[in-house]
Backbone as numpy.savetxt, mean C-alpha at the origin, in Angstrom:
# Nx Ny Nz CAx CAy CAz Cx Cy Cz
20.13 0.21 -11.19 19.08 1.94 -10.73 20.21 3.46 -10.76
19.75 4.06 -11.94 20.91 5.04 -11.93 20.69 5.85 -9.98
21.84 6.96 -9.94 21.55 7.98 -9.16 20.69 8.69 -9.19
19.66 9.21 -8.58 18.83 9.82 -8.50 18.87 11.02 -8.34
18.73 12.37 -8.66 19.42 14.40 -8.81 17.95 14.22 -7.54
18.24 15.11 -6.76 17.32 15.46 -5.49 15.87 15.61 -6.26
15.46 16.28 -7.16 14.70 17.39 -8.30 13.72 15.66 -8.61
14.65 14.70 -9.68 13.36 13.50 -9.24 12.72 12.26 -8.26
14.26 12.80 -7.24 13.88 12.10 -5.51 12.34 13.29 -4.96
12.41 14.34 -4.52 11.24 14.72 -4.54 9.99 14.31 -5.83
10.14 14.70 -6.89 8.85 14.03 -7.94 8.05 12.54 -7.60
9.21 11.79 -7.53 9.63 10.12 -6.77 8.13 10.25 -5.73
8.57 10.96 -4.47 8.37 10.85 -3.48 6.48 11.85 -3.42
6.63 13.07 -4.34 4.99 13.03 -4.27 4.59 12.87 -5.07
4.75 11.96 -5.92 3.83 11.04 -6.94 3.35 9.57 -5.84
4.62 9.36 -5.16 3.84 7.97 -4.32 3.30 8.25 -3.17
3.16 9.45 -2.75 2.16 9.86 -1.92 1.07 9.83 -2.34
0.81 10.89 -3.83 -0.68 11.12 -4.33 -1.30 9.57 -4.90
-0.16 8.67 -5.05 -0.31 7.54 -5.88 -1.36 6.53 -4.44
-0.66 6.70 -3.59 -0.96 5.88 -2.03 -2.38 6.94 -1.71
-2.49 8.31 -2.02 -3.53 8.25 -1.26 -4.61 8.14 -2.01
-4.75 8.40 -3.76 -6.04 8.21 -4.92 -6.38 6.89 -4.07
-5.55 6.21 -4.01 -5.42 4.16 -3.74 -6.53 4.07 -1.93
-6.03 4.80 -1.51 -6.70 5.24 -0.13 -8.18 5.37 -0.89
-8.33 6.67 -0.78 -9.79 6.70 -1.47 -10.69 6.31 -1.81
-10.15 5.55 -3.12 -10.68 4.46 -4.18 -10.99 3.07 -3.36
-10.57 2.62 -2.62 -10.61 1.77 -1.50 -11.55 1.42 -0.76
-11.58 3.32 0.27 -12.65 2.65 1.70 -14.08 2.32 1.05
-14.52 2.84 0.51 -15.32 1.91 0.40 -15.46 0.04 0.09
-14.55 0.00 -0.77 -14.70 -1.29 -0.74 -14.42 -2.37 0.03
-13.50 -0.97 1.23 -13.15 -1.66 2.22 -14.61 -2.66 3.33
-15.42 -0.85 3.13 -16.41 -1.18 3.51 -17.81 -2.46 3.12
-17.47 -2.37 2.15 -18.03 -3.73 1.57 -18.31 -5.03 1.72
-17.20 -4.72 1.64 -16.26 -6.53 2.02 -15.85 -6.50 3.79
-16.32 -6.00 4.41 -16.06 -6.08 5.95 -14.54 -5.95 6.23
-13.58 -5.00 5.22 -12.57 -5.20 5.96 -12.35 -3.61 7.06
-12.85 -3.46 7.89 -12.75 -2.90 8.88 -12.43 -3.23 10.42
-12.05 -2.50 10.79 -11.17 -2.19 12.40 -12.01 -1.86 12.85
-12.87 -2.40 14.00 -14.29 -2.26 15.09 -13.79 -1.32 15.92
-13.69 -0.74 17.07 -13.09 0.04 18.07 -13.77 -1.11 19.53
-12.76 -1.27 20.37 -13.01 -2.11 21.78 -11.86 -1.55 22.47
-12.91 -2.24 23.79 -11.56 -1.76 24.93 -10.52 -1.65 24.71
-9.97 -2.51 23.67 -8.08 -2.11 23.70 -7.36 -1.41 23.03
-8.60 -1.04 21.30 -8.31 0.32 20.82 -8.46 1.49 21.58
-8.28 1.74 20.84 -8.46 3.95 21.15 -9.00 4.69 19.75
-9.41 4.45 19.05 -10.01 4.83 18.16 -11.65 5.07 17.78
-11.90 5.71 17.39 -13.65 5.92 17.87 -14.55 5.78 15.96
-14.83 4.96 15.89 -15.77 4.20 14.81 -15.55 3.52 14.08
-15.37 3.04 12.89 -15.19 2.11 12.16 -13.34 2.57 11.11
-12.74 1.67 11.08 -11.70 2.20 10.22 -10.67 1.34 9.48
-11.28 1.86 7.97 -11.25 0.74 7.18 -9.75 0.19 7.00
-9.55 -0.89 6.46 -7.93 -1.33 6.75 -7.27 -1.89 5.69
-6.83 -0.18 4.56 -6.98 -0.73 3.56 -5.57 -0.15 2.99
-4.92 1.03 4.16 -3.26 1.37 4.26 -2.26 0.82 3.69
-2.06 -0.74 4.25 -1.00 -1.21 3.75 -1.69 -1.52 2.49
-2.19 -2.26 2.08 -2.50 -2.57 0.29 -2.78 -0.90 -0.58
-2.91 0.10 -0.14 -3.03 0.97 -0.64 -1.02 1.17 -1.01
-0.92 1.08 0.63 1.27 1.66 -0.53 1.71 0.33 -1.11
0.89 -1.04 -1.06 1.80 -2.19 -1.97 1.52 -1.71 -3.32
-0.12 -1.33 -3.71 -0.08 -0.77 -5.03 0.43 0.43 -5.19
0.91 1.42 -4.32 2.38 2.60 -4.85 3.73 1.31 -5.33
3.81 0.92 -3.97 5.07 0.15 -4.99 5.46 -0.64 -5.85
3.91 -0.99 -6.39 4.32 -1.86 -7.40 3.76 -1.24 -8.73
3.19 0.05 -8.67 3.61 0.77 -9.59 5.03 1.48 -10.11
5.23 1.87 -8.63 6.92 2.17 -8.80 7.84 1.35 -9.87
7.57 -0.29 -9.34 8.84 -1.23 -9.40 8.11 -1.16 -10.97
6.99 -0.54 -11.39 6.56 -1.30 -13.05 7.10 0.08 -13.95
7.23 1.31 -13.40 7.51 1.94 -14.00 8.70 2.98 -14.19
10.02 2.15 -13.35 10.67 2.51 -13.13 11.55 2.00 -13.81
13.31 2.30 -14.32 13.60 1.53 -14.52 14.59 0.51 -13.47
14.64 -0.42 -13.48 15.31 -1.20 -12.00 15.81 -2.20 -12.41
17.10 -3.01 -11.34 17.46 -4.06 -11.63 16.64 -4.85 -10.85
15.89 -5.79 -12.08 14.78 -6.84 -12.02 15.62 -7.72 -11.58
15.84 -8.61 -10.79 16.21 -9.92 -10.10 15.55 -9.41 -8.75
16.26 -8.46 -8.28 16.03 -7.72 -6.60 14.73 -7.35 -6.22
14.60 -6.48 -7.46 13.06 -6.22 -7.71 11.60 -7.38 -7.79
12.34 -8.09 -8.12 11.23 -9.64 -8.40 11.18 -10.17 -6.94
11.95 -10.11 -6.54 12.11 -10.85 -5.15 10.92 -10.45 -3.95
11.72 -8.84 -4.23 11.22 -7.87 -3.16 9.61 -7.85 -2.88
9.09 -7.77 -5.07 7.82 -8.07 -4.76 6.82 -9.38 -5.00
7.77 -10.12 -4.90 6.97 -11.49 -4.19 6.91 -11.61 -3.13
8.23 -11.02 -2.23 7.58 -10.89 -0.51 6.90 -10.21 -0.13
6.46 -9.05 -0.93 5.53 -8.03 -0.21 4.14 -8.76 -1.21
3.96 -9.16 -1.63 2.68 -9.91 -2.67 2.24 -11.13 -1.51
2.86 -11.86 -0.90 3.17 -12.68 -0.03 2.40 -11.94 1.59
3.08 -10.68 1.87 3.10 -10.12 3.01 1.40 -9.33 2.61
1.50 -9.21 1.82 0.21 -8.46 1.67 -0.98 -9.18 1.93
-0.98 -10.37 0.82 -2.09 -10.99 0.85 -2.26 -12.16 2.19
-1.59 -12.07 2.74 -1.67 -12.92 4.13 -2.60 -11.72 5.23
-1.62 -10.48 5.21 -2.47 -9.77 5.59 -4.14 -9.39 5.66
-4.29 -9.77 4.20 -5.93 -9.25 4.15 -6.66 -10.46 4.21
-5.96 -11.40 4.31 -6.71 -13.01 4.66 -6.76 -12.65 6.14
-5.94 -12.44 6.53 -6.36 -12.03 8.31 -7.54 -11.00 8.63
-7.46 -9.91 7.81 -8.35 -9.30 8.16 -9.98 -9.19 8.01
-9.78 -10.40 7.06 -11.23 -10.44 6.25 -11.53 -11.75 7.30
-11.05 -12.19 7.71 -11.19 -13.20 9.17 -11.59 -13.07 10.39
């Protein structure tokens, strides 16, 4: 991977933030539809139902960045595979 200039890094971080924000906004209604919500209880400090889609939104952002940047493929394939397993396991856990 080429060394990133400061302006490139700022652009990449800004784009990543916006992708994650949009993904959260779009995934929120889906979370309520499929029951991917965290209910308040005695052990939790939040009020109301909280959608459990932040990790999935970050995963989608990372996927977008990996697929659109010129990167060292073998390293990112291993990272992408591991991240996919972790996100899938988390979604299964959140659903149950």
